KEBA-194128 format. One record per residue (C-alpha): x, y, z; residue in three letters; residue number from 1. Coordinates in nm, 4 decimals. Example, Ala and Ser with C-alpha at 12.3 -4.5 7.8 and 13.67 -1.06 7.14 Angstrom:
REM KEBA-194128
ATOM          X          Y          Z   residu   num
ATOM     1.2300    -0.4500     0.7800      ALA     1
ATOM     1.3670    -0.1060     0.7140      SER     2
***
This chain:
REM KEBA-194128
ATOM          X          Y          Z   residu   num
ATOM    -0.0016    -0.0023     0.0185      PHE     1
ATOM     0.2578     0.2308     0.0749      ALA     2
ATOM     0.3940     0.1840    -0.2751      GLN     3
ATOM     0.1130     0.2870    -0.4938      ALA     4
ATOM     0.0192     0.6037    -0.6075      PRO     5
ATOM    -0.2900     0.6607    -0.4386      VAL     6
ATOM    -0.2796     1.0264    -0.4245      VAL     7
ATOM    -0.2164     1.0161    -0.7980      GLN     8
ATOM    -0.4840     0.8111    -0.8466      GLN     9
ATOM    -0.7466     0.9778    -0.6165      ALA    10
ATOM    -0.6339     1.3391    -0.8082      ALA    11
ATOM    -0.6667     1.1414    -1.1988      ALA    12
ATOM    -1.0225     1.0180    -1.0437      PHE    13
ATOM    -1.1649     1.3549    -0.9144      ASN    14
ATOM    -1.0095     1.5523    -1.2034      ASP    15
ATOM    -1.1075     1.3740    -1.5217      PRO    16
ATOM    -0.9320     1.4512    -1.8828      VAL    17
ATOM    -1.2088     1.6669    -2.0665      TRP    18
ATOM    -1.1457     1.6138    -2.4449      LEU    19
ATOM    -1.2691     1.8875    -2.7317      GLU    20
ATOM    -1.1992     1.9010    -3.0802      ALA    21
ATOM    -0.9101     2.0903    -3.2215      GLY    22
ATOM    -0.5322     2.0985    -3.1366      SER    23
ATOM    -0.3427     2.2433    -2.8803      LEU    24
ATOM     0.0630     2.2525    -2.7471      GLN    25
ATOM     0.1201     2.1157    -2.4237      ALA    26
ATOM     0.2198     2.3634    -2.1608      PHE    27
ATOM     0.2415     2.3637    -1.7974      SER    28
ATOM     0.3171     2.6512    -1.5763      ALA    29
ATOM     0.3939     2.4401    -1.2788      PHE    30
ATOM     0.5704     2.0709    -1.2606      SER    31
ATOM     0.7239     1.9050    -1.0092      THR    32
ATOM     0.9723     1.6243    -1.0865      ASP    33
ATOM     0.9140     1.4402    -0.7130      ALA    34
ATOM     0.6111     1.1421    -0.7708      ALA    35
ATOM     0.5617     1.1911    -0.3965      ASN    36
ATOM     0.5310     1.5874    -0.4003      VAL    37
ATOM     0.1753     1.7206    -0.4893      VAL    38
ATOM     0.1438     2.0895    -0.5833      ILE    39
ATOM    -0.1627     2.1501    -0.4348      ASP    40
ATOM    -0.2459     2.5309    -0.4497      THR    41
ATOM    -0.1957     2.7862    -0.6772      VAL    42
ATOM    -0.2743     3.1484    -0.5405      LYS    43
ATOM    -0.1964     3.5283    -0.5700      ARG    44
ATOM    -0.0753     3.6589    -0.2576      ALA    45
ATOM    -0.3081     3.7868     0.0019      ASP    46
ATOM    -0.1357     4.1456     0.0059      ASP    47
ATOM    -0.2309     4.2219    -0.3441      GLU    48
ATOM     0.1902     4.2341    -0.4185      SER    49
ATOM     0.1253     4.0031    -0.7797      GLY    50
ATOM     0.3143     3.7133    -0.6212      ASP    51
ATOM     0.2128     3.4140    -0.6296      LEU    52
ATOM     0.1748     3.1194    -0.3128      ILE    53
ATOM     0.2490     2.7743    -0.4253      LEU    54
ATOM     0.1640     2.5221    -0.1541      ARG    55
ATOM     0.3172     2.1786    -0.1792      LEU    56
ATOM     0.2912     1.8657    -0.0012      TYR    57
ATOM     0.4874     1.5153     0.0619      GLU    58
ATOM     0.2649     1.1964     0.0266      THR    59
ATOM     0.5202     0.9263     0.1239      ASP    60
ATOM     0.6300     1.0072     0.4339      GLY    61
ATOM     1.0216     1.0858     0.3363      GLN    62
ATOM     1.2197     1.3919     0.3891      ASP    63
ATOM     1.3785     1.5665     0.0601      GLY    64
ATOM     1.3180     1.7883    -0.2214      SER    65
ATOM     1.1613     1.8717    -0.4963      ALA    66
ATOM     1.2509     2.0054    -0.7987      THR    67
ATOM     0.9276     2.2762    -0.9113      VAL    68
ATOM     0.9447     2.3812    -1.2958      LYS    69
ATOM     0.8268     2.7015    -1.3667      LEU    70
ATOM     0.7216     2.9099    -1.6849      TRP    71
ATOM     0.9647     3.1780    -1.6334      GLN    72
ATOM     1.2500     3.2634    -1.4048      ALA    73
ATOM     1.1373     3.3798    -1.0614      PRO    74
ATOM     1.3119     3.6970    -0.9140      LYS    75
ATOM     1.2598     3.5839    -0.5748      SER    76
ATOM     1.1067     3.2819    -0.3932      ALA    77
ATOM     1.1091     3.2124    -0.0104      GLN    78
ATOM     0.9013     2.9887     0.2585      THR    79
ATOM     0.5592     3.1004     0.4367      VAL    80
ATOM     0.3498     2.9929     0.6656      ASP    81
ATOM    -0.0287     2.9474     0.6046      LEU    82
ATOM    -0.0718     3.3125     0.6860      HIS    83
ATOM     0.1754     3.3969     0.3825      GLU    84
ATOM     0.4419     3.5543     0.6625      GLU    85
ATOM     0.8050     3.4395     0.6113      PRO    86
ATOM     0.9341     3.1400     0.7865      CYS    87
ATOM     1.2182     2.8699     0.8182      ALA    88
ATOM     1.2599     2.6461     0.5176      GLY    89
ATOM     1.4906     2.5907     0.2310      SER    90
ATOM     1.4215     2.7518    -0.1033      VAL    91
ATOM     1.6899     2.7527    -0.3938      GLN    92
ATOM     1.6082     2.9328    -0.7361      ILE    93
ATOM     1.7821     2.7527    -0.9918      GLN    94
ATOM     1.7151     2.9071    -1.3575      GLY    95
ATOM     1.3326     2.8694    -1.4131      GLN    96
ATOM     1.3397     2.6051    -1.1452      ASP    97
ATOM     1.2596     2.6205    -0.7635      VAL    98
ATOM     1.4559     2.3551    -0.5408      VAL    99
ATOM     1.2575     2.3239    -0.2088      VAL   100
ATOM     1.2978     2.1039     0.0729      ALA   101
ATOM     0.9979     1.8713     0.1330      MET   102
ATOM     0.9862     1.7349     0.5177      PRO   103
ATOM     0.8040     1.4450     0.5255      ALA   104
ATOM     0.4306     1.4399     0.5693      ASN   105
ATOM     0.4265     1.8540     0.5473      GLN   106
ATOM     0.2658     2.0952     0.3380      VAL   107
ATOM     0.5209     2.3868     0.2729      VAL   108
ATOM     0.3833     2.6854     0.1215      SER   109
ATOM     0.6415     2.9161    -0.0934      VAL   110
ATOM     0.5564     3.2677    -0.2013      ARG   111
ATOM     0.7313     3.3464    -0.5610      ILE   112
ATOM     0.7888     3.6963    -0.6856      ASP   113
ATOM     0.8251     3.6734    -1.0678      PHE   114
***
């Protein structure tokens, strides 16, 4: 059970793919390389600064990190708490990617300025 992709299968079930006639190029504004990390929320910061808040969570009970691929390089990124105030945590910008430390079974919020 611990190795089953339950979270991914549940998300696929709850958010089915819709097909429409026509063609589009594939595009993803946000993705992660870690199978055990889910990007759960993408929203504007509450302070109306224009920054984005990403909320991620770790699903397998393992400490690690995740590389979040963005559509463009950010100016800055930092971990924030649920009130969007700066907090302890590790975030590194590497070009268009943001590498986030992911503690086991935790939610991590990242504030990103483009």
